[in-house]
DRENTORKOL-3810 file (N, C-alpha, C; in nm, 4 decimals):
REM DRENTORKOL-3810
@n.u->-8.2462; n.v->-8.0725; n.w->-1.6789; ca.u->-8.1695; ca.v->-8.1823; ca.w->-1.6289; c.u->-8.2198; c.v->-8.2219; c.w->-1.4919
@n.u->-8.2477; n.v->-8.1288; n.w->-1.4041; ca.u->-8.2963; ca.v->-8.1599; ca.w->-1.2703; c.u->-8.1897; c.v->-8.2238; c.w->-1.1858
@n.u->-8.2068; n.v->-8.2193; n.w->-1.0570; ca.u->-8.1109; ca.v->-8.2819; ca.w->-0.9672; c.u->-7.9785; c.v->-8.2085; c.w->-0.9674
@n.u->-7.8728; n.v->-8.2807; n.w->-0.9383; ca.u->-7.7410; ca.v->-8.2202; ca.w->-0.9360; c.u->-7.6378; c.v->-8.3210; c.w->-0.9815
@n.u->-7.5177; n.v->-8.2715; n.w->-1.0082; ca.u->-7.4095; ca.v->-8.3579; ca.w->-1.0537; c.u->-7.3084; c.v->-8.3740; c.w->-0.9422
@n.u->-7.2487; n.v->-8.4892; n.w->-0.9335; ca.u->-7.1375; ca.v->-8.5092; ca.w->-0.8420; c.u->-7.0171; c.v->-8.5500; c.w->-0.9239
@n.u->-6.9017; n.v->-8.5145; n.w->-0.8772; ca.u->-6.7786; ca.v->-8.5465; ca.w->-0.9456; c.u->-6.6969; c.v->-8.6366; c.w->-0.8550
@n.u->-6.6531; n.v->-8.7486; n.w->-0.9067; ca.u->-6.5783; ca.v->-8.8448; ca.w->-0.8261; c.u->-6.4297; c.v->-8.8264; c.w->-0.8496
@n.u->-6.3568; n.v->-8.7960; n.w->-0.7465; ca.u->-6.2130; ca.v->-8.7768; ca.w->-0.7554; c.u->-6.1440; c.v->-8.9088; c.w->-0.7860
@n.u->-6.0377; n.v->-8.9014; n.w->-0.8665; ca.u->-5.9609; ca.v->-9.0224; ca.w->-0.8947; c.u->-5.9026; c.v->-9.0793; c.w->-0.7662
@n.u->-5.8732; n.v->-8.9936; n.w->-0.6715; ca.u->-5.8135; ca.v->-9.0410; ca.w->-0.5475; c.u->-5.9126; c.v->-9.1202; c.w->-0.4637
@n.u->-6.0416; n.v->-9.0907; n.w->-0.4757; ca.u->-6.1391; ca.v->-9.1683; ca.w->-0.3998; c.u->-6.1907; c.v->-9.2879; c.w->-0.4799
@n.u->-6.1727; n.v->-9.2870; n.w->-0.6112; ca.u->-6.2252; ca.v->-9.3943; ca.w->-0.6959; c.u->-6.1357; c.v->-9.5173; c.w->-0.6920
@n.u->-6.0091; n.v->-9.5008; n.w->-0.7188; ca.u->-5.9099; ca.v->-9.6081; ca.w->-0.7149; c.u->-5.9607; c.v->-9.7430; c.w->-0.7643
@n.u->-6.0497; n.v->-9.7416; n.w->-0.8616; ca.u->-6.1067; ca.v->-9.8649; ca.w->-0.9159; c.u->-6.0248; c.v->-9.9174; c.w->-1.0316
@n.u->-6.0836; n.v->-10.0099; n.w->-1.1063; ca.u->-6.0132; ca.v->-10.0720; ca.w->-1.2177; c.u->-5.9698; c.v->-9.9709; c.w->-1.3226
@n.u->-6.0582; n.v->-9.8760; n.w->-1.3562; ca.u->-6.0233; ca.v->-9.7766; ca.w->-1.4583; c.u->-5.9006; c.v->-9.6977; c.w->-1.4148
@n.u->-5.8957; n.v->-9.6604; n.w->-1.2900; ca.u->-5.7817; ca.v->-9.5850; ca.w->-1.2381; c.u->-5.6543; c.v->-9.6686; c.w->-1.2498
@n.u->-5.6603; n.v->-9.7933; n.w->-1.2078; ca.u->-5.5428; ca.v->-9.8789; ca.w->-1.2126; c.u->-5.4968; c.v->-9.9019; c.w->-1.3567
@n.u->-5.5920; n.v->-9.9086; n.w->-1.4505; ca.u->-5.5570; ca.v->-9.9303; ca.w->-1.5913; c.u->-5.4791; c.v->-9.8127; c.w->-1.6480
@n.u->-5.5106; n.v->-9.6911; n.w->-1.6050; ca.u->-5.4506; ca.v->-9.5742; ca.w->-1.6676; c.u->-5.3351; c.v->-9.5129; c.w->-1.5900
@n.u->-5.3189; n.v->-9.5450; n.w->-1.4643; ca.u->-5.2135; ca.v->-9.4828; ca.w->-1.3854; c.u->-5.0743; c.v->-9.5195; c.w->-1.4368
@n.u->-5.0610; n.v->-9.6342; n.w->-1.5027; ca.u->-4.9297; ca.v->-9.6749; ca.w->-1.5533; c.u->-4.8776; c.v->-9.5810; c.w->-1.6607
@n.u->-4.9627; n.v->-9.4996; n.w->-1.7213; ca.u->-4.9180; ca.v->-9.4100; ca.w->-1.8280; c.u->-4.8508; c.v->-9.2846; c.w->-1.7741
@n.u->-4.8368; n.v->-9.2733; n.w->-1.6445; ca.u->-4.7716; ca.v->-9.1564; ca.w->-1.5869; c.u->-4.6196; c.v->-9.1721; c.w->-1.5886
@n.u->-4.5613; n.v->-9.2288; n.w->-1.6969; ca.u->-4.4179; ca.v->-9.2503; ca.w->-1.6990; c.u->-4.3441; c.v->-9.1181; c.w->-1.6863
@n.u->-4.2251; n.v->-9.1258; n.w->-1.6272; ca.u->-4.1449; ca.v->-9.0066; ca.w->-1.6074; c.u->-4.1818; c.v->-8.9321; c.w->-1.4818
@n.u->-4.2854; n.v->-8.9735; n.w->-1.4127; ca.u->-4.3300; ca.v->-8.9054; ca.w->-1.2917; c.u->-4.3155; c.v->-8.9997; c.w->-1.1726
@n.u->-4.2662; n.v->-8.9455; n.w->-1.0614; ca.u->-4.2529; ca.v->-9.0245; ca.w->-0.9401; c.u->-4.1254; c.v->-9.1050; c.w->-0.9345
@n.u->-4.0317; n.v->-9.0773; n.w->-1.0232; ca.u->-3.9078; ca.v->-9.1541; ca.w->-1.0266; c.u->-3.7990; c.v->-9.0978; c.w->-0.9361
@n.u->-3.8205; n.v->-8.9766; n.w->-0.8844; ca.u->-3.7206; ca.v->-8.9164; ca.w->-0.7959; c.u->-3.7874; c.v->-8.8109; c.w->-0.7083
@n.u->-3.7118; n.v->-8.7625; n.w->-0.6088; ca.u->-3.7649; ca.v->-8.6587; ca.w->-0.5204; c.u->-3.7920; c.v->-8.5298; c.w->-0.5976
@n.u->-3.7136; n.v->-8.5033; n.w->-0.7011; ca.u->-3.7342; ca.v->-8.3812; ca.w->-0.7793; c.u->-3.8474; c.v->-8.3944; c.w->-0.8809
@n.u->-3.8973; n.v->-8.5176; n.w->-0.9026; ca.u->-4.0076; ca.v->-8.5425; ca.w->-0.9955; c.u->-4.1098; c.v->-8.6354; c.w->-0.9295
@n.u->-4.1743; n.v->-8.5882; n.w->-0.8205; ca.u->-4.2650; ca.v->-8.6758; ca.w->-0.7454; c.u->-4.3947; c.v->-8.7021; c.w->-0.8205
@n.u->-4.4571; n.v->-8.8172; n.w->-0.7908; ca.u->-4.5886; ca.v->-8.8480; ca.w->-0.8449; c.u->-4.6913; c.v->-8.7650; c.w->-0.7708
@n.u->-4.7832; n.v->-8.7041; n.w->-0.8411; ca.u->-4.8845; ca.v->-8.6153; ca.w->-0.7840; c.u->-5.0031; c.v->-8.6980; c.w->-0.7366
@n.u->-4.9892; n.v->-8.7636; n.w->-0.6207; ca.u->-5.0924; ca.v->-8.8545; ca.w->-0.5707; c.u->-5.2161; c.v->-8.7822; c.w->-0.5216
@n.u->-5.2077; n.v->-8.6562; n.w->-0.4916; ca.u->-5.3221; ca.v->-8.5839; ca.w->-0.4346; c.u->-5.3744; c.v->-8.4778; c.w->-0.5299
@n.u->-5.3835; n.v->-8.5099; n.w->-0.6567; ca.u->-5.4332; ca.v->-8.4143; ca.w->-0.7561; c.u->-5.5858; c.v->-8.4129; c.w->-0.7485
@n.u->-5.6379; n.v->-8.3413; n.w->-0.6506; ca.u->-5.7789; ca.v->-8.3524; ca.w->-0.6140; c.u->-5.8765; c.v->-8.2913; c.w->-0.7131
@n.u->-5.8294; n.v->-8.2121; n.w->-0.8086; ca.u->-5.9245; ca.v->-8.1576; ca.w->-0.9042; c.u->-5.9350; c.v->-8.2427; c.w->-1.0303
@n.u->-5.8736; n.v->-8.3591; n.w->-1.0326; ca.u->-5.8913; ca.v->-8.4486; ca.w->-1.1468; c.u->-6.0123; c.v->-8.5379; c.w->-1.1210
@n.u->-6.0868; n.v->-8.5628; n.w->-1.2253; ca.u->-6.2159; ca.v->-8.6305; ca.w->-1.2138; c.u->-6.2165; c.v->-8.7536; c.w->-1.3032
@n.u->-6.2666; n.v->-8.8651; n.w->-1.2528; ca.u->-6.2794; ca.v->-8.9854; ca.w->-1.3356; c.u->-6.4207; c.v->-9.0043; c.w->-1.3882
@n.u->-6.5199; n.v->-8.9774; n.w->-1.3053; ca.u->-6.6593; ca.v->-9.0002; ca.w->-1.3445; c.u->-6.7421; c.v->-8.8759; c.w->-1.3144
@n.u->-6.8439; n.v->-8.8562; n.w->-1.3967; ca.u->-6.9392; ca.v->-8.7476; ca.w->-1.3749; c.u->-7.0753; c.v->-8.8127; c.w->-1.3592
@n.u->-7.1441; n.v->-8.7827; n.w->-1.2515; ca.u->-7.2753; ca.v->-8.8407; ca.w->-1.2227; c.u->-7.3814; c.v->-8.7324; c.w->-1.2216
@n.u->-7.5027; n.v->-8.7679; n.w->-1.2612; ca.u->-7.6208; ca.v->-8.6839; ca.w->-1.2379; c.u->-7.7105; c.v->-8.7620; c.w->-1.1434
@n.u->-7.7502; n.v->-8.6974; n.w->-1.0361; ca.u->-7.8329; ca.v->-8.7589; ca.w->-0.9329; c.u->-7.9660; c.v->-8.6840; c.w->-0.9292
@n.u->-8.0788; n.v->-8.7557; n.w->-0.9256; ca.u->-8.2078; ca.v->-8.6872; ca.w->-0.9179; c.u->-8.2350; c.v->-8.6424; c.w->-0.7741
@n.u->-8.3443; n.v->-8.5687; n.w->-0.7553; ca.u->-8.3740; ca.v->-8.5106; ca.w->-0.6240; c.u->-8.4011; c.v->-8.6159; c.w->-0.5170
@n.u->-8.4283; n.v->-8.7401; n.w->-0.5582; ca.u->-8.4510; ca.v->-8.8490; ca.w->-0.4627; c.u->-8.3245; c.v->-8.9298; c.w->-0.4346
@n.u->-8.2126; n.v->-8.8863; n.w->-0.4921; ca.u->-8.0863; ca.v->-8.9550; ca.w->-0.4698; c.u->-8.0599; c.v->-9.0703; c.w->-0.5643
@n.u->-8.1438; n.v->-9.0866; n.w->-0.6669; ca.u->-8.1260; ca.v->-9.1953; ca.w->-0.7634; c.u->-8.0309; c.v->-9.1503; c.w->-0.8751
@n.u->-7.9407; n.v->-9.2401; n.w->-0.9130; ca.u->-7.8474; ca.v->-9.2120; ca.w->-1.0212; c.u->-7.9227; c.v->-9.2019; c.w->-1.1535
@n.u->-7.9077; n.v->-9.0873; n.w->-1.2226; ca.u->-7.9726; ca.v->-9.0681; ca.w->-1.3526; c.u->-7.8822; c.v->-9.1135; c.w->-1.4671
@n.u->-7.7560; n.v->-9.0725; n.w->-1.4628; ca.u->-7.6606; ca.v->-9.1117; ca.w->-1.5654; c.u->-7.5182; c.v->-9.0922; c.w->-1.5160
@n.u->-7.4259; n.v->-9.1572; n.w->-1.5896; ca.u->-7.2831; ca.v->-9.1482; ca.w->-1.5603; c.u->-7.2087; c.v->-9.1216; c.w->-1.6905
@n.u->-7.1076; n.v->-9.0369; n.w->-1.6849; ca.u->-7.0194; ca.v->-9.0127; ca.w->-1.7994; c.u->-6.8777; c.v->-9.0451; c.w->-1.7545
@n.u->-6.8141; n.v->-9.1370; n.w->-1.8262; ca.u->-6.6783; ca.v->-9.1792; ca.w->-1.7940; c.u->-6.5972; c.v->-9.1719; c.w->-1.9225
@n.u->-6.4859; n.v->-9.0990; n.w->-1.9215; ca.u->-6.4042; ca.v->-9.0789; ca.w->-2.0407; c.u->-6.3822; c.v->-9.2003; c.w->-2.1272
@n.u->-6.2869; n.v->-9.2862; n.w->-2.0929; ca.u->-6.2532; ca.v->-9.3943; ca.w->-2.1854; c.u->-6.3597; c.v->-9.5024; c.w->-2.1987
@n.u->-6.4473; n.v->-9.5164; n.w->-2.0994; ca.u->-6.5473; ca.v->-9.6234; ca.w->-2.1058; c.u->-6.6883; c.v->-9.5722; c.w->-2.1332
@n.u->-6.7064; n.v->-9.4436; n.w->-2.1501; ca.u->-6.8312; ca.v->-9.3802; ca.w->-2.1931; c.u->-6.9380; c.v->-9.3674; c.w->-2.0865
@n.u->-6.9503; n.v->-9.4566; n.w->-1.9948; ca.u->-7.0623; ca.v->-9.4514; ca.w->-1.9013; c.u->-7.1911; c.v->-9.4836; c.w->-1.9743
@n.u->-7.2929; n.v->-9.3981; n.w->-1.9598; ca.u->-7.4240; ca.v->-9.4217; ca.w->-2.0210; c.u->-7.4394; c.v->-9.3598; c.w->-2.1594
@n.u->-7.3338; n.v->-9.3006; n.w->-2.2148; ca.u->-7.3436; ca.v->-9.2291; ca.w->-2.3418; c.u->-7.2543; c.v->-9.2913; c.w->-2.4481
@n.u->-7.3034; n.v->-9.2896; n.w->-2.5738; ca.u->-7.2207; ca.v->-9.3283; ca.w->-2.6874; c.u->-7.1377; c.v->-9.2059; c.w->-2.7242
@n.u->-7.0061; n.v->-9.2224; n.w->-2.7313; ca.u->-6.9183; ca.v->-9.1108; ca.w->-2.7639; c.u->-6.9103; c.v->-9.0934; c.w->-2.9145
@n.u->-6.9380; n.v->-8.9721; n.w->-2.9615; ca.u->-6.9293; ca.v->-8.9412; ca.w->-3.1043; c.u->-6.7830; c.v->-8.9435; c.w->-3.1478
@n.u->-6.7607; n.v->-8.9588; n.w->-3.2778; ca.u->-6.6268; ca.v->-8.9571; ca.w->-3.3341; c.u->-6.5542; c.v->-8.8310; c.w->-3.2879
@n.u->-6.4331; n.v->-8.8442; n.w->-3.2423; ca.u->-6.3566; ca.v->-8.7289; ca.w->-3.1960; c.u->-6.3774; c.v->-8.6956; c.w->-3.0497
@n.u->-6.4587; n.v->-8.7740; n.w->-2.9809; ca.u->-6.4850; ca.v->-8.7484; ca.w->-2.8394; c.u->-6.3995; c.v->-8.8419; c.w->-2.7561
@n.u->-6.2821; n.v->-8.7948; n.w->-2.7197; ca.u->-6.1956; ca.v->-8.8723; ca.w->-2.6316; c.u->-6.1502; c.v->-8.7824; c.w->-2.5180
@n.u->-6.1528; n.v->-8.8346; n.w->-2.3979; ca.u->-6.1005; ca.v->-8.7605; ca.w->-2.2838; c.u->-6.0672; c.v->-8.8565; c.w->-2.1714
@n.u->-5.9645; n.v->-8.8205; n.w->-2.0967; ca.u->-5.9202; ca.v->-8.8991; ca.w->-1.9809; c.u->-5.8650; c.v->-8.8045; c.w->-1.8753
@n.u->-5.8815; n.v->-8.8421; n.w->-1.7497; ca.u->-5.8316; ca.v->-8.7634; ca.w->-1.6368; c.u->-5.8646; c.v->-8.6152; c.w->-1.6531
@n.u->-5.9893; n.v->-8.5899; n.w->-1.6908; ca.u->-6.0359; ca.v->-8.4543; ca.w->-1.7101; c.u->-6.0343; c.v->-8.3771; c.w->-1.5778
@n.u->-6.0283; n.v->-8.2446; n.w->-1.5878; ca.u->-6.0250; ca.v->-8.1561; ca.w->-1.4721; c.u->-6.1367; c.v->-8.0528; c.w->-1.4838
@n.u->-6.1720; n.v->-7.9969; n.w->-1.3740; ca.u->-6.2527; ca.v->-7.8752; ca.w->-1.3689; c.u->-6.3770; c.v->-7.8831; c.w->-1.4579
@n.u->-6.4562; n.v->-7.9874; n.w->-1.4423; ca.u->-6.5772; ca.v->-8.0051; ca.w->-1.5224; c.u->-6.6829; c.v->-7.9059; c.w->-1.4753
@n.u->-6.7379; n.v->-7.8287; n.w->-1.5695; ca.u->-6.8400; ca.v->-7.7292; ca.w->-1.5355; c.u->-6.9573; c.v->-7.7373; c.w->-1.6322
@n.u->-7.0760; n.v->-7.7110; n.w->-1.5818; ca.u->-7.1948; ca.v->-7.7026; ca.w->-1.6670; c.u->-7.1965; c.v->-7.5644; c.w->-1.7310
@n.u->-7.2001; n.v->-7.5608; n.w->-1.8644; ca.u->-7.2051; ca.v->-7.4355; ca.w->-1.9385; c.u->-7.3495; c.v->-7.3998; c.w->-1.9705
@n.u->-7.4270; n.v->-7.5013; n.w->-2.0116; ca.u->-7.5672; ca.v->-7.4800; ca.w->-2.0470; c.u->-7.6448; c.v->-7.6064; c.w->-2.0124
@n.u->-7.7627; n.v->-7.5885; n.w->-1.9555; ca.u->-7.8460; ca.v->-7.7026; ca.w->-1.9187; c.u->-7.9875; c.v->-7.6810; c.w->-1.9711
@n.u->-8.0345; n.v->-7.7746; n.w->-2.0538; ca.u->-8.1697; ca.v->-7.7721; ca.w->-2.1081; c.u->-8.2399; c.v->-7.8994; c.w->-2.0604
@n.u->-8.3652; n.v->-7.9176; n.w->-2.0993; ca.u->-8.4380; ca.v->-8.0379; ca.w->-2.0580; c.u->-8.3762; c.v->-8.1666; c.w->-2.1109
@n.u->-8.3340; n.v->-8.1662; n.w->-2.2375; ca.u->-8.2847; ca.v->-8.2908; ca.w->-2.2972; c.u->-8.1346; c.v->-8.2899; c.w->-2.3261
@n.u->-8.0657; n.v->-8.1793; n.w->-2.2968; ca.u->-7.9213; ca.v->-8.1721; ca.w->-2.3207; c.u->-7.8524; c.v->-8.0937; c.w->-2.2092
@n.u->-7.7238; n.v->-8.1166; n.w->-2.1990; ca.u->-7.6390; ca.v->-8.0354; ca.w->-2.1121; c.u->-7.5048; c.v->-8.0208; c.w->-2.1834
@n.u->-7.4448; n.v->-7.9026; n.w->-2.1735; ca.u->-7.3131; ca.v->-7.8795; ca.w->-2.2303; c.u->-7.2150; c.v->-7.8611; c.w->-2.1155
@n.u->-7.1071; n.v->-7.9381; n.w->-2.1196; ca.u->-7.0046; ca.v->-7.9341; ca.w->-2.0160; c.u->-6.8760; c.v->-7.8757; c.w->-2.0727
@n.u->-6.8038; n.v->-7.8008; n.w->-1.9905; ca.u->-6.6684; ca.v->-7.7586; ca.w->-2.0252; c.u->-6.5734; c.v->-7.8466; c.w->-1.9455
@n.u->-6.4771; n.v->-7.9047; n.w->-2.0143; ca.u->-6.3839; ca.v->-7.9987; ca.w->-1.9523; c.u->-6.2411; c.v->-7.9600; c.w->-1.9888
@n.u->-6.1534; n.v->-7.9536; n.w->-1.8890; ca.u->-6.0095; ca.v->-7.9440; ca.w->-1.9145; c.u->-5.9635; c.v->-8.0878; c.w->-1.9336
@n.u->-5.9340; n.v->-8.1244; n.w->-2.0566; ca.u->-5.9048; ca.v->-8.2634; ca.w->-2.0924; c.u->-5.7543; c.v->-8.2884; c.w->-2.0948
@n.u->-5.7034; n.v->-8.3555; n.w->-1.9914; ca.u->-5.5609; ca.v->-8.3915; ca.w->-1.9910; c.u->-5.5272; c.v->-8.4899; c.w->-2.1007
@n.u->-5.6230; n.v->-8.5685; n.w->-2.1430; ca.u->-5.6076; ca.v->-8.6650; ca.w->-2.2526; c.u->-5.5111; c.v->-8.7777; c.w->-2.2199
@n.u->-5.4721; n.v->-8.7890; n.w->-2.0927; ca.u->-5.3951; ca.v->-8.9036; ca.w->-2.0431; c.u->-5.2703; c.v->-8.9345; c.w->-2.1238
@n.u->-5.2000; n.v->-8.8308; n.w->-2.1694; ca.u->-5.0781; ca.v->-8.8543; ca.w->-2.2461; c.u->-4.9624; c.v->-8.8891; c.w->-2.1536
@n.u->-4.8815; n.v->-8.9885; n.w->-2.1903; ca.u->-4.7594; ca.v->-9.0123; ca.w->-2.1138; c.u->-4.6714; c.v->-8.8872; c.w->-2.1224
@n.u->-4.6209; n.v->-8.8433; n.w->-2.0101; ca.u->-4.5458; ca.v->-8.7181; ca.w->-2.0058; c.u->-4.4243; c.v->-8.7197; c.w->-2.0981
@n.u->-4.3593; n.v->-8.8327; n.w->-2.1102; ca.u->-4.2352; ca.v->-8.8396; ca.w->-2.1869; c.u->-4.2575; c.v->-8.8494; c.w->-2.3377
@n.u->-4.3769; n.v->-8.8813; n.w->-2.3814; ca.u->-4.4009; ca.v->-8.9015; ca.w->-2.5243; c.u->-4.4592; c.v->-8.7798; c.w->-2.5950
@n.u->-4.5404; n.v->-8.6999; n.w->-2.5280; ca.u->-4.6017; ca.v->-8.5852; ca.w->-2.5927; c.u->-4.6908; c.v->-8.6238; c.w->-2.7086
@n.u->-4.7713; n.v->-8.7283; n.w->-2.6934; ca.u->-4.8512; ca.v->-8.7782; ca.w->-2.8049; c.u->-4.9928; c.v->-8.7232; c.w->-2.8103
@n.u->-5.0523; n.v->-8.6918; n.w->-2.6966; ca.u->-5.1895; ca.v->-8.6429; ca.w->-2.6927; c.u->-5.1923; c.v->-8.5086; c.w->-2.6208
@n.u->-5.2188; n.v->-8.4036; n.w->-2.6945; ca.u->-5.2183; ca.v->-8.2700; ca.w->-2.6351; c.u->-5.3342; c.v->-8.2524; c.w->-2.5376
@n.u->-5.3100; n.v->-8.1737; n.w->-2.4341; ca.u->-5.4141; ca.v->-8.1335; ca.w->-2.3408; c.u->-5.4957; c.v->-8.0235; c.w->-2.4070
@n.u->-5.6286; n.v->-8.0321; n.w->-2.3990; ca.u->-5.7154; ca.v->-7.9331; ca.w->-2.4635; c.u->-5.8324; c.v->-7.8984; c.w->-2.3725
@n.u->-5.8961; n.v->-7.7873; n.w->-2.4034; ca.u->-6.0258; ca.v->-7.7571; ca.w->-2.3446; c.u->-6.1312; c.v->-7.8205; c.w->-2.4343
@n.u->-6.2382; n.v->-7.8698; n.w->-2.3772; ca.u->-6.3401; ca.v->-7.9409; ca.w->-2.4547; c.u->-6.4787; c.v->-7.8976; c.w->-2.4102
@n.u->-6.5607; n.v->-7.8522; n.w->-2.5051; ca.u->-6.7038; ca.v->-7.8347; ca.w->-2.4801; c.u->-6.7705; c.v->-7.9620; c.w->-2.5282
@n.u->-6.8397; n.v->-8.0282; n.w->-2.4386; ca.u->-6.9000; ca.v->-8.1576; ca.w->-2.4680; c.u->-7.0500; c.v->-8.1496; c.w->-2.4456
@n.u->-7.1276; n.v->-8.1820; n.w->-2.5489; ca.u->-7.2738; ca.v->-8.1786; ca.w->-2.5388; c.u->-7.3272; c.v->-8.3191; c.w->-2.5154
@n.u->-7.4025; n.v->-8.3352; n.w->-2.4070; ca.u->-7.4676; ca.v->-8.4620; ca.w->-2.3758; c.u->-7.6130; c.v->-8.4533; c.w->-2.4167
@n.u->-7.6588; n.v->-8.5496; n.w->-2.4958; ca.u->-7.7987; ca.v->-8.5576; ca.w->-2.5374; c.u->-7.8614; c.v->-8.6735; c.w->-2.4611
@n.u->-7.9556; n.v->-8.6415; n.w->-2.3715; ca.u->-8.0158; ca.v->-8.7433; ca.w->-2.2860; c.u->-8.1130; c.v->-8.8339; c.w->-2.3607
@n.u->-8.1736; n.v->-8.7844; n.w->-2.4691; ca.u->-8.2681; ca.v->-8.8642; ca.w->-2.5476; c.u->-8.1918; c.v->-8.9655; c.w->-2.6334
@n.u->-8.0938; n.v->-8.9164; n.w->-2.7106; ca.u->-8.0143; ca.v->-9.0038; ca.w->-2.7979; c.u->-7.9046; c.v->-9.0778; c.w->-2.7209
@n.u->-7.8789; n.v->-9.0362; n.w->-2.5970; ca.u->-7.7719; ca.v->-9.0946; ca.w->-2.5134; c.u->-7.6363; c.v->-9.0848; c.w->-2.5831
@n.u->-7.6051; n.v->-8.9644; n.w->-2.6352; ca.u->-7.4782; ca.v->-8.9410; ca.w->-2.7032; c.u->-7.4012; c.v->-8.8287; c.w->-2.6351
@n.u->-7.2702; n.v->-8.8329; n.w->-2.6510; ca.u->-7.1802; ca.v->-8.7260; ca.w->-2.6069; c.u->-7.1026; c.v->-8.6809; c.w->-2.7297
@n.u->-7.1145; n.v->-8.5521; n.w->-2.7645; ca.u->-7.0531; ca.v->-8.5005; ca.w->-2.8869; c.u->-6.9699; c.v->-8.3769; c.w->-2.8567
@n.u->-6.8512; n.v->-8.3660; n.w->-2.9198; ca.u->-6.7704; ca.v->-8.2458; ca.w->-2.8991; c.u->-6.8342; c.v->-8.1269; c.w->-2.9703
@n.u->-6.8482; n.v->-8.0169; n.w->-2.8989; ca.u->-6.9000; ca.v->-7.8937; ca.w->-2.9584; c.u->-6.7846; c.v->-7.8048; c.w->-3.0042
@n.u->-6.6761; n.v->-7.8040; n.w->-2.9238; ca.u->-6.5627; ca.v->-7.7179; ca.w->-2.9557; c.u->-6.4400; c.v->-7.7645; c.w->-2.8781
@n.u->-6.3233; n.v->-7.7533; n.w->-2.9421; ca.u->-6.1956; ca.v->-7.7791; ca.w->-2.8763; c.u->-6.1222; c.v->-7.6475; c.w->-2.8596
@n.u->-6.0552; n.v->-7.6318; n.w->-2.7481; ca.u->-5.9756; ca.v->-7.5126; ca.w->-2.7219; c.u->-5.8296; c.v->-7.5548; c.w->-2.7091
@n.u->-5.7453; n.v->-7.5042; n.w->-2.7993; ca.u->-5.6026; ca.v->-7.5353; ca.w->-2.7941; c.u->-5.5263; c.v->-7.4259; c.w->-2.8673
@n.u->-5.3962; n.v->-7.4274; n.w->-2.8532; ca.u->-5.3100; ca.v->-7.3306; ca.w->-2.9197; c.u->-5.2047; c.v->-7.4085; c.w->-2.9969
@n.u->-5.2144; n.v->-7.4082; n.w->-3.1285; ca.u->-5.1227; ca.v->-7.4856; ca.w->-3.2121; c.u->-4.9778; c.v->-7.4393; c.w->-3.1968
@n.u->-4.9579; n.v->-7.3136; n.w->-3.1580; ca.u->-4.8220; ca.v->-7.2618; ca.w->-3.1425; c.u->-4.7613; c.v->-7.2953; c.w->-3.0070
@n.u->-4.8452; n.v->-7.3187; n.w->-2.9069; ca.u->-4.7968; ca.v->-7.3536; ca.w->-2.7730; c.u->-4.8755; c.v->-7.4740; c.w->-2.7218
@n.u->-4.8459; n.v->-7.5901; n.w->-2.7776; ca.u->-4.9158; ca.v->-7.7128; ca.w->-2.7421; c.u->-4.8785; c.v->-7.7522; c.w->-2.5993
@n.u->-4.9796; n.v->-7.7941; n.w->-2.5218; ca.u->-4.9589; ca.v->-7.8329; ca.w->-2.3826; c.u->-4.9781; c.v->-7.9835; c.w->-2.3694
@n.u->-4.8875; n.v->-8.0472; n.w->-2.2993; ca.u->-4.8989; ca.v->-8.1889; ca.w->-2.2638; c.u->-4.8947; c.v->-8.1968; c.w->-2.1123
@n.u->-5.0113; n.v->-8.2200; n.w->-2.0499; ca.u->-5.0154; ca.v->-8.2181; ca.w->-1.9029; c.u->-5.0731; c.v->-8.3461; c.w->-1.8488
END
């Protein structure tokens, strides 16, 4: 892969994508006992790879894909704690804590762990494995 990756915090991005999805935080921020978590600094909107000269190599963005075509079943939003699991010349595998941007009050999209393989030649992002517990589903 070469170079390094940078992760852009949702708090520093505050762009159109952020504004489009922040409305789904229903049930949060409506009272002092249920405040909106405005400083959730480990949530990530975009993942960048930068080459050694500072040039942007690629971008991965959950709902809008960035530079990769998302394979069937590859959905993620407001992901957390993105880590490189394996890096090869033409692929990289990332581990992502996928909040899946579910409205808190609906419980429609479970939060899961996601191993995501990026293929730089085919420009695809494919799920390798999902981590979840069917008996204790988490909506975060």
